[in-house]
RODO-2510 file (C-alpha; in nm, 4 decimals, decimal comma):
residues 478
     n   res          X          Y          Z
     1     m     1,4751    12,2232     7,3310
     2     r     1,4420    11,9391     7,0934
     3     q     1,7575    11,8197     6,9651
     4     e     1,6824    11,6619     6,5914
     5     p     1,9027    11,3574     6,5232
     6     s     2,2037    11,3688     6,3295
     7     q     2,2392    11,2966     5,9814
     8     l     2,4789    11,2590     5,7371
     9     m     2,6122    11,4891     5,4860
    10     p     2,6398    11,3942     5,1271
    11     g     2,9449    11,1762     5,0298
    12     e     3,0397    11,1256     5,4436
    13     c     2,9445    10,7249     5,5595
    14     s     2,9355    10,5740     5,8931
    15     t     3,2271    10,3304     6,0109
    16     t     3,1372    10,2844     6,3744
    17     r     2,9947     9,9213     6,2619
    18     l     3,2482     9,8967     6,0291
    19     g     3,5359     9,9550     6,3346
    20     f     3,4118     9,6442     6,5440
    21     s     3,3414     9,4473     6,2777
    22     l     3,6852     9,4368     6,2475
    23     i     3,7949     9,4492     6,6166
    24     e     3,5851     9,1063     6,6115
    25     i     3,7506     8,9698     6,3375
    26     v     4,1739     9,0477     6,4462
    27     l     4,1216     8,9306     6,7889
    28     s     3,8908     8,6103     6,6462
    29     i     4,1804     8,5008     6,4126
    30     a     4,4181     8,6047     6,7016
    31     l     4,2380     8,3609     6,9337
    32     f     4,2323     8,1010     6,6726
    33     g     4,5998     8,1119     6,6023
    34     l     4,6180     8,0570     7,0386
    35     f     4,4522     7,7845     6,9807
    36     f     4,5836     7,5943     6,6458
    37     v     4,9491     7,6713     6,8199
    38     g     4,8720     7,4932     7,0822
    39     l     4,6821     7,1637     6,9563
    40     v     4,9559     7,0953     6,7347
    41     p     5,2231     6,9979     6,9528
    42     v     4,9482     6,7717     7,1414
    43     v     4,8240     6,6352     6,7966
    44     i     5,2672     6,5713     6,7299
    45     d     5,3386     6,4266     7,0794
    46     g     5,0761     6,1671     7,0463
    47     q     5,0657     6,0444     6,6928
    48     q     5,4894     6,0507     6,8076
    49     f     5,4146     5,8201     7,1106
    50     i     5,1856     5,5939     6,9029
    51     a     5,4782     5,5438     6,6776
    52     e     5,7715     5,4693     6,9058
    53     s     5,5358     5,2830     7,1181
    54     g     5,5256     5,0233     6,7722
    55     a     5,8734     5,0573     6,7203
    56     r     5,9671     4,9512     7,0689
    57     t     5,7448     4,6798     7,0333
    58     r     5,9155     4,5364     6,7227
    59     a     6,2743     4,6302     6,8871
    60     v     6,1718     4,3830     7,1042
    61     f     6,0501     4,1226     6,9426
    62     l     6,3681     4,0755     6,7204
    63     a     6,5995     4,1070     7,0969
    64     e     6,4155     3,8156     7,1628
    65     e     6,4395     3,6842     6,8240
    66     g     6,8032     3,7430     6,8871
    67     l     6,8233     3,5323     7,2014
    68     e     6,6535     3,1949     7,0337
    69     a     6,8844     3,1882     6,7994
    70     a     7,1647     3,1924     6,9910
    71     k     7,0212     2,9472     7,2036
    72     n     6,9767     2,7334     6,8865
    73     i     7,3241     2,8102     6,7844
    74     r     7,4138     2,6496     7,1578
    75     d     7,2096     2,3820     7,1159
    76     e     7,3989     2,2375     6,7576
    77     g     7,7122     2,2848     6,9728
    78     f     7,8529     2,4770     7,2595
    79     v     8,1890     2,5528     7,0563
    80     n     7,9486     2,8162     6,8216
    81     l     7,8428     3,0212     7,0673
    82     t     8,2208     3,2317     6,9282
    83     l     8,3120     3,5366     7,1349
    84     g     8,2490     3,8574     7,0097
    85     t     7,9340     4,0552     6,8321
    86     h     7,8119     3,8897     6,5338
    87     g     7,4388     3,9370     6,2886
    88     l     7,2066     3,6471     6,2697
    89     a     7,1727     3,4661     5,9283
    90     d     6,9910     3,1845     5,8062
    91     s     7,1198     2,8829     5,6501
    92     s     6,9183     2,5703     5,5440
    93     n     6,6153     2,7438     5,7928
    94     t     6,9623     2,6945     6,0778
    95     w     7,0261     3,0116     6,2580
    96     v     7,3871     3,1214     6,2452
    97     f     7,6144     3,4599     6,3200
    98     s     7,7538     3,6149     6,0029
    99     g     7,8973     3,9180     6,0009
   100     s     7,8919     4,2321     6,2799
   101     s     7,5403     4,2962     6,2652
   102     d     7,2346     4,2074     6,1051
   103     t     6,9629     4,4149     5,9209
   104     v     6,5672     4,3882     5,9512
   105     d     6,3827     4,6661     5,7604
   106     t     6,5124     5,0014     5,9389
   107     y     6,6142     4,7964     6,2698
   108     t     7,0508     4,6464     6,3476
   109     r     7,0448     4,3896     6,5458
   110     s     7,3559     4,2641     6,6896
   111     v     7,4029     3,9452     6,9035
   112     t     7,7270     3,9493     7,1337
   113     v     7,9049     3,6652     7,3674
   114     s     8,1192     3,7278     7,6518
   115     p     8,2696     3,4449     7,7902
   116     v     8,1582     3,3791     8,1900
   117     d     8,3499     3,0395     8,2567
   118     s     8,4399     2,7210     8,0406
   119     d     8,0492     2,5966     8,0267
   120     r     7,9055     2,9924     8,0897
   121     k     7,8333     3,2132     7,8149
   122     d     7,6669     3,5617     7,8517
   123     i     7,4418     3,6603     7,5385
   124     t     7,3459     3,9896     7,4636
   125     s     7,1018     4,0933     7,1927
   126     t     7,1449     4,4441     7,1153
   127     v     6,8178     4,6268     6,8785
   128     t     6,8650     4,9721     6,7069
   129     w     6,6591     5,1946     6,5533
   130     d     6,6381     5,5663     6,4032
   131     q     6,3424     5,6819     6,7019
   132     t     6,3344     6,0216     6,5199
   133     p     6,5904     6,2889     6,3297
   134     g     6,9071     6,2865     6,5323
   135     r     6,7792     6,0716     6,7912
   136     v     6,8412     5,6878     6,7819
   137     g     6,6874     5,4377     6,9622
   138     s     6,7630     5,1382     7,1897
   139     v     6,6415     4,7793     7,2866
   140     s     6,8988     4,5279     7,4782
   141     l     6,8473     4,2169     7,5909
   142     v     7,0603     3,9642     7,8271
   143     t     7,0509     3,5674     7,9180
   144     r     7,2967     3,3314     8,0085
   145     l     7,3621     3,0137     7,8456
   146     t     7,5021     2,7295     7,9450
   147     n     7,7330     2,4119     7,7341
   148     w     7,4238     2,1630     7,8838
   149     q     7,6168     1,8576     7,7382
   150     a     7,8714     1,9225     7,9750
   151     g     7,7111     1,9229     8,3223
   152     t     7,7828     2,2145     8,5186
   153     g     7,6207     2,1022     8,8482
   154     k     7,4132     2,4197     8,8827
   155     p     7,1667     2,3500     9,1749
   156     i     6,8424     2,1987     9,1020
   157     p     6,4986     2,3758     9,2594
   158     i     6,4102     2,1422     9,4337
   159     t     6,2090     2,3585     9,7305
   160     p     5,8745     2,4741     9,7339
   161     g     5,9151     2,7724     9,8386
   162     a     5,6646     3,0747     9,8201
   163     t     5,3495     3,0731     9,6951
   164     l     5,0334     3,3246     9,6418
   165     d     4,6389     3,3015     9,6943
   166     l     4,4975     3,4610     9,4257
   167     g     4,1626     3,4775     9,6138
   168     g     3,8461     3,2630     9,4884
   169     v     3,8559     2,8869     9,4756
   170     a     3,9297     2,8586     9,0388
   171     d     4,2558     2,6207     8,9773
   172     g     4,5176     2,8250     8,8286
   173     q     4,6048     2,6990     8,4341
   174     e     4,8821     2,7975     8,1830
   175     i     5,1589     2,9893     8,3216
   176     g     5,4335     3,2030     8,0550
   177     l     5,6863     3,4461     8,1770
   178     y     5,7308     3,8345     8,0637
   179     v     6,0286     4,0116     8,0992
   180     d     5,9833     4,3908     8,0963
   181     g     6,3520     4,5939     8,1440
   182     g     6,5051     4,4227     8,4759
   183     t     6,2152     4,2635     8,5840
   184     t     6,0128     3,9615     8,5397
   185     y     5,6453     3,8647     8,5401
   186     a     5,5195     3,5332     8,5226
   187     i     5,1651     3,5676     8,3383
   188     v     4,8951     3,3406     8,5117
   189     g     4,5885     3,2203     8,3749
   190     r     4,2867     3,0367     8,5881
   191     k     3,9631     2,8842     8,4849
   192     k     3,6522     3,1172     8,4665
   193     s     3,4883     3,2152     8,7737
   194     s     3,3732     3,5873     8,9170
   195     d     3,7493     3,6934     8,9403
   196     e     3,9732     3,7976     8,6839
   197     e     4,1296     3,5226     8,5011
   198     l     4,4899     3,6538     8,4198
   199     y     4,6994     3,7640     8,6779
   200     i     5,0753     3,9467     8,5980
   201     i     5,2805     3,8585     8,9015
   202     d     5,6517     4,0213     8,9522
   203     v     5,8809     3,7309     8,9921
   204     s     6,1558     3,9217     8,9598
   205     d     6,2674     3,7782     9,3389
   206     p     6,1272     3,4679     9,3301
   207     t     6,1790     3,4543     9,6941
   208     s     5,8836     3,7127     9,7535
   209     p     5,6546     3,6992     9,4147
   210     s     5,3665     3,9854     9,4843
   211     v     5,0488     4,0355     9,2088
   212     a     5,1338     4,3172     8,9864
   213     a     4,8111     4,3661     8,7385
   214     s     4,5033     4,1133     8,6859
   215     l     4,2193     4,1451     8,3837
   216     e     3,9088     4,0018     8,3565
   217     i     3,9018     3,7394     8,0648
   218     g     3,5218     3,5818     8,0712
   219     s     3,6321     3,2576     8,0128
   220     d     3,9005     2,9626     8,1179
   221     v     4,2240     3,0233     8,0371
   222     n     4,3936     2,7638     7,8717
   223     d     4,7481     2,8365     7,7590
   224     i     4,9988     3,1437     7,7136
   225     a     5,2080     3,1829     7,4754
   226     i     5,4087     3,5211     7,4619
   227     v     5,5955     3,7375     7,2042
   228     g     5,7318     4,1314     7,2273
   229     t     5,4791     4,3014     7,4276
   230     n     5,1777     4,0905     7,3770
   231     a     5,0337     3,8187     7,5632
   232     f     4,7814     3,5612     7,3419
   233     l     4,6249     3,3179     7,4920
   234     a     4,4208     3,0427     7,4636
   235     t     4,0470     3,0414     7,5746
   236     s     3,6534     2,8771     7,6363
   237     s     3,5137     3,1769     7,4923
   238     n     3,2837     3,0436     7,2059
   239     t     3,3476     3,4314     7,0062
   240     a     3,7294     3,4471     7,0995
   241     e     3,9124     3,1916     7,1348
   242     l     4,2185     3,3402     7,0790
   243     q     4,2892     3,6690     7,2619
   244     v     4,5275     3,9182     7,2401
   245     v     4,6892     4,0998     7,5793
   246     s     4,9106     4,4261     7,5526
   247     l     5,1733     4,4145     7,8269
   248     l     5,3403     4,7331     7,6933
   249     t     5,2278     4,8298     8,0294
   250     p     5,2536     4,5063     8,2730
   251     t     5,0628     4,7192     8,5961
   252     s     4,7864     4,7993     8,3305
   253     p     4,7087     4,4910     8,0989
   254     s     4,4618     4,5017     7,8559
   255     v     4,2892     4,3167     7,5473
   256     t     4,3335     4,4758     7,2422
   257     g     4,2765     4,1762     7,0048
   258     s     4,0780     3,8049     6,9389
   259     l     3,9568     3,5948     6,7078
   260     n     3,6664     3,3614     6,6251
   261     l     3,7083     3,1023     6,4655
   262     a     3,4466     2,8373     6,3516
   263     g     3,2747     2,6197     6,6152
   264     t     3,2204     2,5904     6,9835
   265     p     3,5324     2,3759     7,0501
   266     d     3,7340     2,5690     7,2843
   267     a     4,1146     2,6704     7,2183
   268     e     4,3600     2,4677     7,3977
   269     t     4,6446     2,5545     7,3348
   270     v     4,8765     2,7705     7,1575
   271     v     5,2575     2,8774     7,0448
   272     a     5,4301     3,1617     6,8891
   273     e     5,7174     3,3148     6,7455
   274     g     5,7763     3,6202     6,5241
   275     s     5,4783     3,6769     6,2883
   276     n     5,3388     3,3623     6,3432
   277     l     5,0974     3,1553     6,5819
   278     y     4,9507     2,7637     6,6119
   279     l     4,6764     2,7000     6,7641
   280     g     4,5048     2,3809     6,8379
   281     r     4,1663     2,3358     7,0334
   282     s     3,9487     2,0678     7,1220
   283     v     3,7640     1,8164     6,8876
   284     y     3,5805     1,9383     6,6606
   285     s     3,3974     1,6647     6,3759
   286     a     3,2765     1,9694     6,1948
   287     g     3,6442     2,0767     6,1136
   288     p     3,9872     2,0801     6,1979
   289     e     4,1883     2,1514     6,5211
   290     m     4,4651     2,2414     6,4143
   291     y     4,5436     2,6636     6,3454
   292     s     4,8093     2,8401     6,1603
   293     i     4,7106     3,2021     6,2417
   294     s     4,9858     3,5547     6,1746
   295     i     5,0021     3,7763     6,4200
   296     a     5,1795     3,9662     6,1973
   297     t     4,9876     4,2608     6,3370
   298     p     4,9249     4,1318     6,6823
   299     t     4,5745     4,3381     6,7654
   300     l     4,4044     4,2053     6,4364
   301     p     4,4994     3,7780     6,4153
   302     s     4,4101     3,6798     6,1068
   303     e     4,3693     3,2517     5,9968
   304     l     4,5980     3,1569     5,7697
   305     s     4,5535     2,7535     5,7317
   306     s     4,4267     2,4616     5,9363
   307     l     4,4661     2,1589     6,0028
   308     e     4,2694     1,8282     6,0468
   309     v     4,3525     1,6231     6,3758
   310     g     4,1256     1,3569     6,4239
   311     d     4,1214     1,4481     6,7990
   312     t     4,2098     1,7287     7,0979
   313     v     4,5223     1,8609     7,0842
   314     w     4,6480     1,9478     7,4424
   315     k     4,9607     2,1124     7,4191
   316     i     5,1369     2,1651     7,0994
   317     v     5,5381     2,3232     7,0688
   318     l     5,7530     2,4450     6,7994
   319     a     6,0822     2,2407     6,7135
   320     q     6,3870     2,2517     6,4879
   321     s     6,4371     2,6016     6,4017
   322     n     6,0497     2,6413     6,4675
   323     t     5,9233     2,4419     6,1465
   324     y     5,8052     2,1629     6,3104
   325     v     5,4660     2,1622     6,5439
   326     y     5,4962     1,8447     6,8228
   327     a     5,1379     1,8259     6,9706
   328     a     5,0646     1,5856     7,2016
   329     t     4,6594     1,4408     7,1156
   330     g     4,4426     1,3119     7,2853
   331     s     4,4194     1,0212     6,9957
   332     d     4,5272     0,6707     7,1384
   333     t     4,6693     0,5530     6,8143
   334     a     4,8965     0,9241     6,7553
   335     e     4,9485     1,0438     7,0599
   336     m     5,1695     1,2653     6,8904
   337     a     5,1880     1,4234     6,6013
   338     v     5,4896     1,5541     6,3920
   339     i     5,3413     1,9266     6,1533
   340     d     5,5264     2,1103     5,9486
   341     v     5,5099     2,4523     5,9663
   342     s     5,7911     2,5699     5,7288
   343     a     5,4768     2,7125     5,5242
   344     p     5,2505     2,8539     5,7578
   345     g     5,0039     2,8971     5,5200
   346     s     4,9924     2,5569     5,4051
   347     i     5,0351     2,3732     5,7463
   348     s     5,0504     1,9726     5,6668
   349     q     5,1180     1,6114     5,9107
   350     t     5,5019     1,4964     5,8497
   351     a     5,3691     1,1769     6,1018
   352     v     5,2417     1,0539     6,4175
   353     l     5,3676     0,8072     6,7401
   354     d     5,1985     0,5939     6,8345
   355     v     5,2824     0,4310     7,1779
   356     s     5,1652     0,0721     7,3671
   357     g     4,8113     0,1112     7,5043
   358     p     4,4957     0,3560     7,4609
   359     s     4,6530     0,6743     7,6772
   360     d     4,6190     1,0239     7,5511
   361     g     4,9089     1,2460     7,4818
   362     t     4,8614     1,5397     7,7622
   363     a     5,1682     1,7187     7,7700
   364     i     5,5073     1,8231     7,5270
   365     h     5,8007     1,9637     7,4763
   366     a     6,1020     2,0061     7,2410
   367     f     6,5048     2,0426     7,2466
   368     s     6,7821     1,9912     7,0257
   369     t     6,5743     1,7102     6,7970
   370     y     6,3998     1,5220     7,1086
   371     g     6,0614     1,6144     7,1546
   372     l     5,9186     1,5036     7,5674
   373     l     5,5889     1,3411     7,5676
   374     g     5,3436     1,2617     7,8620
   375     t     5,0640     1,0879     7,8139
   376     d     4,7888     1,0447     8,0704
   377     d     4,8930     0,6914     8,2252
   378     g     5,2243     0,8892     8,4063
   379     y     5,4941     0,7099     8,1159
   380     l     5,7034     1,0396     8,0139
   381     r     5,8766     0,8971     7,6455
   382     v     6,1764     1,0869     7,4978
   383     v     6,1411     1,0907     7,1290
   384     d     6,3959     1,0790     6,8688
   385     v     6,2759     1,3515     6,5832
   386     s     6,6259     1,4059     6,4130
   387     t     6,4321     1,2390     6,1136
   388     p     6,0605     1,4368     6,1365
   389     s     5,9027     1,1444     5,8797
   390     s     6,0139     0,8984     6,1175
   391     p     5,9901     1,0375     6,4917
   392     s     6,0807     0,7209     6,7968
   393     v     6,0686     0,6708     7,1327
   394     i     6,4233     0,6361     7,2092
   395     g     6,3524     0,6870     7,6157
   396     t     6,1344     0,6153     7,9126
   397     v     6,0584     0,6941     8,2862
   398     l     5,7421     0,6032     8,4288
   399     n     5,6050     0,8852     8,6631
   400     g     5,3287     0,7532     8,8056
   401     n     5,0169     0,9991     8,7416
   402     k     4,8598     1,1988     8,4191
   403     i     5,1163     1,4286     8,3049
   404     n     4,9694     1,8134     8,2997
   405     d     5,2761     1,9857     8,1606
   406     i     5,6113     1,9472     8,0911
   407     a     5,9342     2,2700     8,1950
   408     l     6,2156     2,1998     8,0326
   409     g     6,5443     2,2920     8,2637
   410     v     6,9468     2,3454     8,4033
   411     d     7,1015     2,2981     8,0990
   412     n     6,8385     2,1153     7,9433
   413     d     6,9645     1,8493     8,1455
   414     y     6,6553     1,8176     8,4200
   415     v     6,2229     1,7909     8,3439
   416     f     6,0342     1,9297     8,5569
   417     l     5,6397     1,7859     8,5530
   418     g     5,3472     1,8787     8,6535
   419     n     5,0449     1,6194     8,7563
   420     s     4,7914     1,4620     8,9733
   421     a     5,0627     1,2627     9,2008
   422     v     4,9425     1,3110     9,5348
   423     g     5,2159     1,3914     9,7380
   424     a     5,4473     1,4217     9,4619
   425     e     5,2662     1,6623     9,2187
   426     v     5,6229     1,7990     9,0572
   427     t     5,8672     1,5409     8,9853
   428     i     6,2065     1,5894     8,8253
   429     v     6,3251     1,4007     8,5883
   430     n     6,6933     1,3143     8,4739
   431     i     6,7693     1,3196     8,1096
   432     v     7,1318     1,3837     8,1087
   433     d     7,1426     1,1011     7,8713
   434     p     6,8252     1,1126     7,7232
   435     t     6,8241     0,7114     7,6468
   436     i     6,8062     0,6345     8,0369
   437     p     6,5480     0,9170     8,1420
   438     t     6,5705     0,8700     8,5230
   439     i     6,3378     1,0151     8,8412
   440     h     6,5574     1,2464     9,0177
   441     y     6,3091     1,4279     9,2812
   442     s     5,9842     1,4209     9,3674
   443     i     5,8387     1,7698     9,5372
   444     d     5,4969     1,7841     9,7736
   445     l     5,3062     2,1024     9,7001
   446     s     4,9926     1,9454     9,9642
   447     g     4,7651     1,7355     9,7271
   448     n     4,7575     2,0815     9,4729
   449     e     4,7568     1,9198     9,1474
   450     a     5,0201     2,1225     8,9389
   451     k     4,8800     2,1689     8,6087
   452     g     5,1246     2,4312     8,4466
   453     l     5,5170     2,4960     8,4905
   454     i     5,7721     2,6846     8,3533
   455     w     6,1627     2,7502     8,4261
   456     s     6,3083     3,0509     8,4554
   457     e     6,7015     3,0250     8,3449
   458     p     6,7904     3,3889     8,4773
   459     l     6,6666     3,2798     8,7628
   460     n     6,7267     2,9706     8,7729
   461     a     6,3655     2,8769     8,9544
   462     t     6,0535     2,6623     8,8608
   463     f     5,7153     2,8644     8,8553
   464     g     5,4140     2,7015     8,8458
   465     v     4,9856     2,6601     8,9175
   466     g     4,7860     2,4481     9,0002
   467     t     4,4747     2,3576     9,1625
   468     g     4,5650     2,5087     9,5681
   469     n     4,2255     2,6846     9,6629
   470     t     4,5154     2,8831     9,8923
   471     e     4,7992     2,8919     9,6585
   472     e     4,7549     2,8572     9,3075
   473     f     5,0936     3,0255     9,2371
   474     f     5,3930     2,8527     9,3543
   475     a     5,7739     2,8991     9,3393
   476     i     6,0464     2,6279     9,3300
   477     t     6,4306     2,6881     9,3957
   478     p     6,7042     2,5451     9,4385
***
């Protein structure tokens, strides 16, 4: 029997398709809800991580600034380091203690001075901020300051110790120090080669350094300045003379920014403090050799102003509460330049110093109102810059060979000179009396020219880099 298809009676309707559609909609809404609920925490956590990282970087910078301010206060007189917890204030371009804390934007900073003995005090710089509702962030950095004018008999690093072979034959060029928690890292720059040009070395134990990481830069790394969690590199790149490397995770550094300056002269030297950076480069007939650069946003450095110096700026250093830069230049008639950087948007030359003979200024350092100028004829000169418009040499000592770099240490009583003298590649000079600098000791690095030096106060050790093909990095300990 043939069955007839069912027919809808008048007034009836089919619910089969409509019911199936409603089920699909309900299931879709449920699935979307589950996906959205799972996605929201991921987005929120990512945004929170970025915000917290930025906040911590700013806090580290403010804590470092607190330690530097305490050093400046110490240099004005050890008695000014009064015991207790203090805030900081700027009085006529000079740091002073004021109150029990100071506030910078949403951050609260305090500097605590604790006694060690009659000539040493511990400084703790602490910065706190509201990280999230109900959660307070905190960063503390510690250093020990000494009454350098009293002379405490701290042992002087004179023993060449541990070395590292960084691979290949590229020379070490310059070195900086970065502290992350309880770990101290040496940041080492090298000449361009088939190997990496930047190395991160754990030197927390100066007798047993170890490479933590390395990074390809693609050009010579001529100088290094470290601010907060960033290393700023002066390089030979024609399209990125200034490069920015994040050290937020020291074992995994990364290039995060750069700045291309006009022309092709190499960037030779760089210093930085806070949101301001200063860079010197090789002589440039068509433009300036000295630059003021904003690093308020570290990943996007921007030029503020520049200055024609007239010759290569080999080394620079910040001085006198960061209101001046002293520059060692290639000029035979202006081996040292004093540059006013109190207004970063309009830097200007205050004075120059012409030393005897056709020498080039090749190295520079500063403390209190003094400059330390090294030249390519082997002389170290102590320069009185208490009147910036009229610098004058007050003490001289002959080292014998070109001075590549200067590190100041051991309570500012001794200077370490990196040079090319065979058998005495590092020379230690006593400057307890700045008017009578005298050679205290010479260190033999087996003919390996010392190119860059830095002294660590907490570790009481000098670290350096040079031309040794199997020991580009070296440490000097007491």
